[in-house]
VOPA-759116 format. One record per residue (C-alpha): chain; z, x, y; residue in one letter; residue number from 1. Coordinates in steps of 0.1 Angstrom, whole numbers. Each point is the difference from the previous one (the first is absolute). Example, Ala and Ser with C-alpha at 12.3 -4.5 7.8 and 13.67 -1.06 7.14 Angstrom:
// residues 2
<'A'; <78; 123; -45>; 'A'; 1>
<'A'; <-7; 14; 34>; 'S'; 2>
//
This chain:
// residues 196
<'A'; <-632; -501; 1366>; 'M'; 1>
<'A'; <3; -38; -6>; 'I'; 2>
<'A'; <31; -11; -17>; 'D'; 3>
<'A'; <-15; -16; -32>; 'T'; 4>
<'A'; <34; -15; -10>; 'E'; 5>
<'A'; <3; -23; 30>; 'S'; 6>
<'A'; <-37; -8; 6>; 'S'; 7>
<'A'; <-28; -15; -19>; 'S'; 8>
<'A'; <-18; 28; -18>; 'S'; 9>
<'A'; <-24; 6; -29>; 'L'; 10>
<'A'; <26; 26; -11>; 'A'; 11>
<'A'; <25; -27; -7>; 'T'; 12>
<'A'; <-24; -25; -16>; 'G'; 13>
<'A'; <-10; -21; 29>; 'H'; 14>
<'A'; <-35; -15; 0>; 'P'; 15>
<'A'; <-28; 17; 17>; 'M'; 16>
<'A'; <-5; -12; 36>; 'T'; 17>
<'A'; <-12; 17; 32>; 'A'; 18>
<'A'; <36; 11; 7>; 'D'; 19>
<'A'; <8; 14; -34>; 'T'; 20>
<'A'; <-34; 17; -2>; 'W'; 21>
<'A'; <7; 16; 34>; 'S'; 22>
<'A'; <34; 11; -11>; 'D'; 23>
<'A'; <-15; 15; -32>; 'F'; 24>
<'A'; <-27; 20; 19>; 'V'; 25>
<'A'; <27; 13; 25>; 'T'; 26>
<'A'; <21; 12; -29>; 'R'; 27>
<'A'; <-30; 15; -19>; 'L'; 28>
<'A'; <-11; 18; 31>; 'R'; 29>
<'A'; <36; 14; 4>; 'H'; 30>
<'A'; <-1; 14; -35>; 'H'; 31>
<'A'; <-36; 13; 0>; 'C'; 32>
<'A'; <-6; 12; 36>; 'N'; 33>
<'A'; <34; -2; 17>; 'G'; 34>
<'A'; <36; 13; -1>; 'Q'; 35>
<'A'; <4; -11; -37>; 'G'; 36>
<'A'; <-22; 29; -11>; 'V'; 37>
<'A'; <27; 24; 11>; 'K'; 38>
<'A'; <24; -16; -25>; 'W'; 39>
<'A'; <-23; 0; -30>; 'H'; 40>
<'A'; <-24; 29; 10>; 'H'; 41>
<'A'; <-33; -17; -9>; 'T'; 42>
<'A'; <-23; -25; 18>; 'S'; 43>
<'A'; <-12; -11; -35>; 'C'; 44>
<'A'; <33; -15; -10>; 'A'; 45>
<'A'; <6; -26; -27>; 'L'; 46>
<'A'; <36; -11; -3>; 'F'; 47>
<'A'; <11; -4; -36>; 'T'; 48>
<'A'; <32; -16; -12>; 'V'; 49>
<'A'; <13; 19; -29>; 'Q'; 50>
<'A'; <28; -7; -25>; 'Q'; 51>
<'A'; <22; 27; -15>; 'K'; 52>
<'A'; <-2; 3; -38>; 'R'; 53>
<'A'; <22; 22; -22>; 'I'; 54>
<'A'; <-16; 14; -32>; 'D'; 55>
<'A'; <22; 12; -28>; 'Y'; 56>
<'A'; <-4; 24; -29>; 'G'; 57>
<'A'; <-6; 34; 17>; 'Y'; 58>
<'A'; <15; 33; -11>; 'G'; 59>
<'A'; <27; 12; 24>; 'A'; 60>
<'A'; <-22; 29; 12>; 'D'; 61>
<'A'; <-27; -25; 11>; 'Y'; 62>
<'A'; <21; -27; 15>; 'A'; 63>
<'A'; <15; -8; 34>; 'E'; 64>
<'A'; <33; -7; -17>; 'G'; 65>
<'A'; <17; -13; -31>; 'L'; 66>
<'A'; <11; -35; -10>; 'V'; 67>
<'A'; <22; -14; -27>; 'V'; 68>
<'A'; <-12; -32; -16>; 'C'; 69>
<'A'; <20; -24; -22>; 'L'; 70>
<'A'; <-16; -33; -10>; 'D'; 71>
<'A'; <-16; -14; 32>; 'D'; 72>
<'A'; <22; 19; 24>; 'R'; 73>
<'A'; <-5; 35; 15>; 'S'; 74>
<'A'; <20; 24; 22>; 'W'; 75>
<'A'; <-14; 28; 20>; 'F'; 76>
<'A'; <32; 22; 0>; 'S'; 77>
<'A'; <28; 5; -25>; 'P'; 78>
<'A'; <25; -11; 27>; 'V'; 79>
<'A'; <-18; -33; 5>; 'D'; 80>
<'A'; <1; -5; -38>; 'Y'; 81>
<'A'; <38; 8; 0>; 'W'; 82>
<'A'; <7; -24; 29>; 'N'; 83>
<'A'; <-15; -29; -20>; 'D'; 84>
<'A'; <23; 6; -30>; 'L'; 85>
<'A'; <33; -19; -4>; 'D'; 86>
<'A'; <32; 19; -3>; 'E'; 87>
<'A'; <0; -1; -38>; 'E'; 88>
<'A'; <-35; 14; -2>; 'E'; 89>
<'A'; <9; 28; 25>; 'Q'; 90>
<'A'; <31; 9; -20>; 'Q'; 91>
<'A'; <-21; 1; -32>; 'E'; 92>
<'A'; <-25; 23; 16>; 'I'; 93>
<'A'; <27; 23; 15>; 'N'; 94>
<'A'; <16; 3; -34>; 'E'; 95>
<'A'; <-33; 10; -16>; 'S'; 96>
<'A'; <-8; 25; 28>; 'V'; 97>
<'A'; <36; 15; -2>; 'Q'; 98>
<'A'; <-4; 7; -37>; 'A'; 99>
<'A'; <-28; 25; 7>; 'Y'; 100>
<'A'; <3; 10; 37>; 'H'; 101>
<'A'; <38; -4; 7>; 'E'; 102>
<'A'; <-8; -19; 32>; 'C'; 103>
<'A'; <-10; -35; 11>; 'D'; 104>
<'A'; <-36; -13; 2>; 'F'; 105>
<'A'; <-1; 2; 38>; 'L'; 106>
<'A'; <13; 36; -1>; 'D'; 107>
<'A'; <-31; 11; -20>; 'L'; 108>
<'A'; <-29; 15; 19>; 'D'; 109>
<'A'; <-29; -24; 4>; 'T'; 110>
<'A'; <-22; 17; -27>; 'D'; 111>
<'A'; <28; -4; -25>; 'D'; 112>
<'A'; <5; -37; 10>; 'Q'; 113>
<'A'; <-37; -7; -6>; 'W'; 114>
<'A'; <2; 18; -34>; 'E'; 115>
<'A'; <31; -20; -10>; 'F'; 116>
<'A'; <-16; -33; 9>; 'L'; 117>
<'A'; <-32; 9; -19>; 'A'; 118>
<'A'; <21; 4; -32>; 'E'; 119>
<'A'; <16; -35; 3>; 'L'; 120>
<'A'; <-13; -26; -24>; 'D'; 121>
<'A'; <-27; -23; 14>; 'D'; 122>
<'A'; <-2; 20; 32>; 'H'; 123>
<'A'; <-32; 17; 12>; 'T'; 124>
<'A'; <-1; 27; 26>; 'V'; 125>
<'A'; <-35; 7; 13>; 'T'; 126>
<'A'; <-18; 12; 31>; 'G'; 127>
<'A'; <-15; -23; 26>; 'W'; 128>
<'A'; <-26; 3; 27>; 'N'; 129>
<'A'; <-7; -23; 30>; 'K'; 130>
<'A'; <-35; -12; 9>; 'R'; 131>
<'A'; <-13; -24; 26>; 'W'; 132>
<'A'; <-24; -28; -11>; 'E'; 133>
<'A'; <-22; -19; 24>; 'I'; 134>
<'A'; <8; -37; 3>; 'V'; 135>
<'A'; <-26; -8; 27>; 'N'; 136>
<'A'; <-17; 13; 31>; 'S'; 137>
<'A'; <-3; -11; 36>; 'H'; 138>
<'A'; <-20; 8; 31>; 'F'; 139>
<'A'; <31; 5; 22>; 'T'; 140>
<'A'; <35; 13; -4>; 'K'; 141>
<'A'; <14; -33; 13>; 'E'; 142>
<'A'; <-16; -19; -28>; 'A'; 143>
<'A'; <14; 24; -26>; 'A'; 144>
<'A'; <35; -3; 15>; 'E'; 145>
<'A'; <-3; -38; 1>; 'A'; 146>
<'A'; <-9; 0; -37>; 'F'; 147>
<'A'; <31; 21; -7>; 'I'; 148>
<'A'; <23; -23; 20>; 'R'; 149>
<'A'; <-14; -30; -19>; 'R'; 150>
<'A'; <-1; 14; -35>; 'K'; 151>
<'A'; <27; 27; -2>; 'Q'; 152>
<'A'; <22; -22; -22>; 'H'; 153>
<'A'; <-27; 2; -27>; 'D'; 154>
<'A'; <0; 38; -2>; 'Y'; 155>
<'A'; <27; 26; -5>; 'P'; 156>
<'A'; <-13; 22; 29>; 'E'; 157>
<'A'; <-31; -1; 22>; 'L'; 158>
<'A'; <-14; 22; 26>; 'R'; 159>
<'A'; <-31; 2; 23>; 'V'; 160>
<'A'; <-22; 30; -7>; 'Y'; 161>
<'A'; <-31; 9; 20>; 'V'; 162>
<'A'; <-32; 9; -19>; 'E'; 163>
<'A'; <-30; 16; 17>; 'S'; 164>
<'A'; <-31; -20; -7>; 'H'; 165>
<'A'; <-25; 24; 17>; 'Y'; 166>
<'A'; <-24; -3; -29>; 'Y'; 167>
<'A'; <5; -38; -6>; 'A'; 168>
<'A'; <-32; -7; 19>; 'W'; 169>
<'A'; <0; -38; -4>; 'E'; 170>
<'A'; <35; -2; 13>; 'F'; 171>
<'A'; <-7; 23; 29>; 'E'; 172>
<'A'; <-32; -18; 9>; 'A'; 173>
<'A'; <18; -34; 2>; 'I'; 174>
<'A'; <28; 15; 20>; 'K'; 175>
<'A'; <-24; 17; 24>; 'A'; 176>
<'A'; <-19; -33; 4>; 'A'; 177>
<'A'; <33; -18; 9>; 'I'; 178>
<'A'; <10; 27; 25>; 'L'; 179>
<'A'; <-34; 2; 18>; 'D'; 180>
<'A'; <-3; -38; 2>; 'G'; 181>
<'A'; <-29; -4; -24>; 'T'; 182>
<'A'; <22; -20; -24>; 'L'; 183>
<'A'; <17; -27; 20>; 'V'; 184>
<'A'; <20; -31; -5>; 'Y'; 185>
<'A'; <-23; -31; 1>; 'Q'; 186>
<'A'; <18; -34; -2>; 'P'; 187>
<'A'; <-15; -26; -22>; 'K'; 188>
<'A'; <-20; -27; 18>; 'S'; 189>
<'A'; <11; -37; -3>; 'A'; 190>
<'A'; <-30; -6; -24>; 'A'; 191>
<'A'; <11; 29; -23>; 'E'; 192>
<'A'; <36; -13; 0>; 'D'; 193>
<'A'; <-12; -35; -9>; 'A'; 194>
<'A'; <-22; 14; -28>; 'A'; 195>
<'A'; <30; 20; -15>; 'A'; 196>
//
């Protein structure tokens, strides 16, 4: 495959020229008719960039895990919460735990740690689930990966996910026209450039 990071490519935002069009068609062919199909298992691939979202408020039995929330902060384990406390706060919690359990907070089993945190003032212990939300879509994997390299600082976590667009007939018709040469790059004439 062509290295889209070191060459001019539509995947990295370069203008359409005969060379960038040729590069695009080569990459598209790789992902629809070539070796790329082995990676994503469909010739009708659309490469979506997705961001991870965490939804809160689930019951423990319906959640991937628990989280403790306090003001605008959250911790996904009691140990993470504990590690963010200063020594005085840790001592105060240990004294409270020792009054009922005769051990320190970190010696409690995890379920008891969660239960203790849920009883603290202004603390909320709730369940969370992860979901992936589509940010945008691309014809090729290289374009999706280029988007992530360019924009990853704007999102907590991104991934490339392949969707099968077998029944997206318009998309598939355009892609087939590109691959069979019906839809080709046609540079503007000098008259068209002057009119623009």
